C-alpha positions in Angstrom: 29.1 57.6 44.7 27.8 54.0 44.9 24.4 54.2 43.2 24.7 53.3 39.5 23.3 56.2 37.5 24.1 54.9 34.1 24.3 51.1 33.3 25.7 50.1 29.9 25.2 46.3 29.4 27.0 44.3 26.6 26.5 47.3 24.1 27.5 46.7 20.5 27.0 49.0 17.5 27.2 47.9 13.8 26.9 50.3 10.9 25.8 48.8 7.6 26.3 50.4 4.2 26.4 49.1 0.7 26.4 45.5 1.9 29.4 46.1 4.2 29.4 46.0 8.0 31.5 48.2 10.3 31.6 47.0 13.9 32.1 50.3 15.9 31.4 48.9 19.4 31.7 45.4 20.7 30.3 44.1 24.1 30.9 47.3 26.3 29.6 47.0 29.8 30.1 49.9 32.2 28.3 51.0 35.5 28.7 54.8 36.2 27.8 55.8 39.7 25.8 58.9 40.4 27.9 62.0 40.6 31.0 60.5 38.9 33.0 62.3 36.3 34.0 59.7 33.7 36.2 60.3 30.7 36.1 58.1 27.6 39.7 58.3 26.1 41.2 56.9 22.9 42.3 57.8 19.4 40.0 58.6 16.5 37.9 55.7 15.4 37.7 54.0 18.8 34.0 54.6 19.1 34.0 57.2 22.0 31.4 59.4 20.3 29.5 56.5 19.1 29.1 55.2 22.7 28.3 58.7 23.9 25.6 59.0 21.2 24.2 55.7 22.2 23.8 56.9 25.9 22.3 60.1 24.6 19.7 58.2 22.6 20.7 59.5 19.2 22.0 56.3 17.9 20.6 53.3 19.8 22.9 50.2 20.1 22.5 47.3 17.7 23.0 44.9 20.7 22.8 45.3 24.5 21.1 47.9 26.5 21.6 51.2 28.4 19.8 52.4 31.3 20.0 56.0 32.5 18.5 57.4 35.6 16.4 54.3 36.1 15.0 54.3 32.5 15.8 52.3 29.5 17.4 54.6 26.8 15.5 54.4 23.5 15.6 58.1 22.5 16.9 61.4 23.7 15.5 62.3 27.1 15.4 65.3 29.5 17.5 63.5 32.1 20.5 63.6 29.7 21.8 66.9 28.4 24.3 67.0 25.6 27.2 69.5 24.9 28.8 69.2 21.5 32.1 70.6 20.2 30.3 72.8 17.6 28.4 74.8 20.2 25.0 74.4 18.4 23.7 77.8 19.4 20.9 79.6 17.6 22.6 82.5 15.8 19.4 84.7 15.8 19.1 84.5 19.6 21.0 86.5 22.3 23.1 84.7 24.9 20.2 85.1 27.5 17.7 83.8 24.9 19.8 80.8 24.0 20.1 79.8 27.6 16.4 80.1 28.2 15.2 78.5 25.0 14.8 74.9 26.4 12.8 76.2 29.4 10.6 78.1 26.9 9.9 75.0 25.0 8.9 73.2 28.2 6.4 75.9 28.9 7.8 77.1 32.2 6.5 80.5 33.5 8.5 83.5 32.3 9.5 84.4 35.9 11.0 80.9 36.4 12.9 81.1 33.1 14.2 84.6 34.0 15.4 83.5 37.3 17.2 80.4 35.9 18.8 82.5 33.2 20.0 85.0 35.6 21.5 82.3 37.9 23.4 80.8 35.0 24.7 84.0 33.5 26.3 84.7 36.9 27.5 81.1 37.4 29.3 81.0 34.0 30.5 84.7 34.0 28.2 85.6 31.1 26.4 88.5 32.7 28.1 91.2 30.6 27.4 89.3 27.4 23.6 88.6 27.9 22.5 90.7 24.9 25.3 89.6 22.6 24.7 87.3 19.7 26.9 84.1 19.1 28.7 85.7 16.2 30.1 88.4 18.5 31.5 85.8 21.0 34.8 84.0 21.2 34.8 80.2 20.9 35.3 79.9 24.7 32.3 82.1 25.3 30.1 80.2 22.9 30.9 77.0 24.8 30.0 78.7 28.1 26.6 79.5 26.6 26.2 75.9 25.3 27.0 74.5 28.7 24.6 77.0 30.4 21.8 76.1 28.0 22.2 72.4 29.1 22.5 73.3 32.7 19.2 75.3 32.4 17.3 72.1 31.8 18.7 70.7 35.1 19.5 67.3 33.6 21.2 65.1 36.2 23.4 63.6 33.5 25.7 65.7 31.2 27.2 64.1 28.1 30.0 66.1 26.6 31.6 65.3 23.2 35.1 66.9 23.1 33.6 70.2 24.1 36.9 72.0 24.5 38.7 70.4 21.5 38.7 73.4 19.2 39.8 75.9 21.8 43.2 77.3 22.5 45.2 76.0 25.4 44.6 78.8 27.8 40.8 79.0 27.1 40.6 75.2 27.4 42.2 75.2 30.8 39.9 78.0 32.1 36.8 76.1 30.9 38.1 72.9 32.4 38.3 74.7 35.8 34.9 76.2 35.3 33.5 72.7 34.5 35.0 71.2 37.6 33.6 74.0 39.8 30.1 73.6 38.3 30.4 69.7 38.7 31.5 70.0 42.4 28.6 72.5 43.0 25.8 70.7 41.1 26.9 67.0 41.6 26.0 66.1 38.0 27.0 62.7 36.5 29.3 63.5 33.5 30.5 61.4 30.6 33.1 63.4 28.9 34.7 62.3 25.5 38.4 63.4 24.8 41.4 62.3 22.9 43.6 64.4 25.3 45.3 62.3 27.9 46.2 65.4 30.0 42.6 66.6 29.9 41.2 63.2 31.0 43.6 63.1 34.0 42.9 66.7 34.9 39.2 66.3 34.9 38.1 62.7 35.6 37.3 60.5 38.6 37.5 57.6 36.2 39.1 57.2 32.7 37.9 54.4 30.3 40.4 53.8 27.6 38.9 52.3 24.5 40.4 50.2 21.8 40.5 51.0 18.2 37.8 49.6 16.1 35.9 47.7 17.2 35.6 49.8 20.3 35.9 47.9 23.5 37.1 48.7 27.0 40.9 48.4 27.0 41.4 49.8 30.5 39.1 51.1 33.2 40.9 53.0 36.0 40.1 55.4 38.9 42.2 58.4 39.1 43.1 58.9 42.7 45.2 62.0 42.4 43.9 64.8 44.7 42.2 67.8 43.3 43.1 70.4 42.1 45.6 68.5 40.0 48.9 69.7 38.9 50.0 68.7 35.4 53.6 69.2 36.4 53.4 66.8 39.4 55.4 63.5 39.2 52.3 61.5 39.9 50.3 63.2 37.2 53.1 62.6 34.6 53.5 58.9 35.7 49.8 58.4 34.9 50.2 60.4 31.7 52.9 58.0 30.6 51.0 54.9 31.5 47.9 56.1 29.6 50.0 57.3 26.7 51.4 53.9 26.1 47.9 52.4 26.1 46.5 55.0 23.6 49.7 54.7 21.4 49.1 51.0 21.1 45.6 51.7 19.7 46.9 54.6 17.5 49.4 52.2 15.9 46.6 49.7 15.3 44.7 52.4 13.6 47.7 53.3 11.4 48.4 49.6 10.5 44.6 49.2 9.5 44.8 52.3 7.3 47.9 50.9 5.5 46.2 47.5 5.0 43.0 49.2 3.7 45.1 51.3 1.3 46.9 48.2 0.1 43.6 46.5 -0.6 42.2 49.5 -2.5 
């Protein structure tokens, strides 16, 4: 995993509204090797999703640059697939139709689309739900379809914005295990946003802890625990305590900032 697949160089992001400026990101530099599973961790307001959206090409940085798969990021591109927390499925399409939609837009032959859809239905245990509509699915099943739809495009990079945040604990763990299986099989480069310390440790090769606004890199560490990881293991919990302290410091900064702003208003 030595080749840099994503290069983030001195990235800043400033939002301007009504004559005021909000510095969301400041001078973030990261090199993410090909095939690495990286988690961005931190409290609300630290710029995790802003950085992910910049890598996706949805919100270009104000300063600095991003290169993904050898190309400068200036807009969304096929080498970067995005999975959102809200599923973003087409309600009028079946599971199979949702999965194959992106390939249809690309103009692939029907036989190729059908083969890809069949493979992904099997891979994500969706075969029995192929003719269902999103309204008939649980949250976990909807997210499986959303992941399958991104995998159908065969993007080498997967960007995931708290995709399991709205799910119950058991469904969340099941999908975490599914994602790790898929990642190990397909060798994707993944950037995964989460505010859950346990989720970050369970999933990631590398955890980047971000500071509260403006978002910067507070800590960048490799997770050297063997897989599959046991959340009850002493080593797991030692790392959880260490990261918990780092995140709590930023959460307190957030709280103090809210109190200060309330006093000003």
